[in-house]
C-alpha positions as CSV (number, residue, x, y, z in Angstrom):
1,Q,-107.6,22.2,13.7
2,L,-106.6,19.1,11.2
3,Q,-110.1,17.3,10.5
4,L,-111.4,14.7,8.1
5,V,-114.8,13.8,7.5
6,E,-115.7,10.8,5.2
7,S,-119.4,11.0,3.8
8,G,-121.2,9.0,0.8
9,G,-121.5,5.7,2.6
10,G,-124.7,4.0,2.9
11,L,-126.7,0.9,1.9
12,V,-126.3,-0.6,-1.6
13,Q,-127.3,-4.0,-3.3
14,P,-124.2,-7.0,-4.3
15,G,-122.5,-5.5,-7.5
16,G,-123.7,-1.6,-6.8
17,S,-121.6,1.2,-6.7
18,L,-121.1,4.2,-4.2
19,R,-118.5,7.2,-4.1
20,L,-117.0,8.1,-0.5
21,S,-115.8,11.7,0.0
22,C,-112.8,12.9,2.9
23,A,-112.8,16.3,3.6
24,A,-109.7,17.2,5.0
25,S,-108.9,20.1,7.1
26,G,-105.8,22.3,8.7
27,F,-103.6,19.7,6.1
28,S,-102.8,19.3,2.9
29,S,-104.1,16.5,0.8
30,G,-102.3,17.4,-2.1
31,D,-99.2,17.2,-0.2
32,Y,-99.2,14.7,2.3
33,G,-101.6,12.1,0.7
34,V,-104.6,10.1,2.2
35,G,-104.8,6.7,2.8
36,W,-108.7,4.8,3.2
37,F,-108.8,1.9,5.6
38,R,-112.0,0.1,6.9
39,Q,-113.0,-2.1,9.4
40,A,-115.4,-5.0,9.2
41,P,-117.4,-6.1,12.0
42,G,-115.0,-8.1,14.2
43,K,-112.3,-7.2,12.3
44,E,-109.2,-5.6,12.6
45,R,-109.2,-2.3,10.4
46,E,-107.2,-2.7,7.3
47,G,-105.9,-0.4,4.3
48,V,-107.9,0.1,1.5
49,S,-106.4,2.2,-0.9
50,C,-104.1,5.7,-0.5
51,I,-102.7,8.6,-3.0
52,N,-99.0,10.0,-2.4
53,G,-98.3,13.4,-1.7
54,G,-97.1,15.6,-5.2
55,V,-97.0,13.9,-8.2
56,T,-99.9,11.2,-8.2
57,S,-99.4,7.9,-7.3
58,T,-102.0,5.5,-5.9
59,N,-102.1,1.8,-4.3
60,Y,-104.9,-1.0,-3.9
61,A,-105.5,-4.0,-1.7
62,D,-105.6,-7.0,-4.1
63,S,-109.2,-7.1,-2.6
64,V,-110.4,-4.7,-3.9
65,K,-107.7,-4.0,-7.1
66,G,-109.8,-3.3,-10.6
67,R,-112.8,-2.1,-8.5
68,F,-111.9,0.9,-6.4
69,T,-110.1,3.8,-7.5
70,I,-109.2,6.6,-5.8
71,S,-108.6,10.5,-6.7
72,R,-108.4,13.7,-5.4
73,D,-109.3,17.5,-5.9
74,N,-106.4,19.1,-5.0
75,A,-108.5,22.7,-5.1
76,K,-111.6,21.4,-2.5
77,N,-108.7,19.3,-0.4
78,T,-110.7,16.0,-0.7
79,I,-109.5,12.8,-1.2
80,Y,-112.4,10.3,-3.4
81,L,-112.9,6.5,-3.2
82,Q,-115.2,5.3,-6.0
83,M,-116.0,1.8,-5.2
84,N,-117.9,-0.1,-7.7
85,S,-118.9,-3.6,-8.3
86,L,-119.3,-3.9,-4.3
87,K,-119.4,-7.1,-2.7
88,P,-120.9,-8.5,0.4
89,E,-117.1,-8.4,1.9
90,D,-116.6,-4.7,1.6
91,T,-119.4,-4.4,4.3
92,G,-117.4,-1.9,6.9
93,V,-116.6,0.9,8.3
94,Y,-114.5,3.4,6.2
95,Y,-112.3,6.0,7.5
96,C,-109.7,8.3,6.1
97,A,-106.6,8.7,7.2
98,A,-103.3,11.5,7.5
99,P,-100.1,10.5,7.0
100,K,-97.3,11.3,9.4
101,L,-95.2,11.8,6.8
102,P,-95.9,13.1,3.3
103,L,-96.2,10.3,1.7
104,G,-93.7,10.4,-1.9
105,R,-95.3,6.6,-2.2
106,C,-98.5,6.1,-0.3
107,I,-98.8,2.9,2.2
108,L,-101.5,1.1,3.0
109,S,-100.2,-0.3,6.7
110,E,-102.3,1.9,9.5
111,G,-99.2,2.6,11.0
112,G,-98.1,5.5,8.6
113,Y,-101.1,7.2,9.4
114,A,-101.6,10.0,12.4
115,H,-105.2,11.1,12.1
116,W,-108.2,9.7,11.6
117,G,-112.0,10.8,10.3
118,Q,-114.6,9.5,12.4
119,G,-115.9,7.0,9.4
120,T,-118.9,6.4,7.0
121,Q,-120.7,3.2,7.1
122,V,-120.8,0.8,3.7
123,T,-123.5,-1.9,3.7
124,V,-123.5,-4.3,0.8
125,S,-126.4,-6.6,1.3
126,S,-129.6,-7.5,-0.6
């Protein structure tokens, strides 16, 4: 059964760092790619970053570009999101998602994804 499990969230002060993990099973994240999304309180879910299947290509929302880095460990079927220089506006529930089709070039549109994890809470606050 296809499954995605996020971990690594928590409370961090502005300027701090967190590394999120997305453990995939039931599909190959290395072949299909994975997207990271987040949902702030009272806001719609938005794309944060994605990594494609096959030869690595990545994409980032403008709001996190230069601060977040997505990577993968195909042997572990796990996707990571390294988040640095965190800001209060980064607060939200972070989800990883499996695409409907293999991502030749990753996309940040929610409609392109079919399966979602339960999410992990990230809170950036003093």
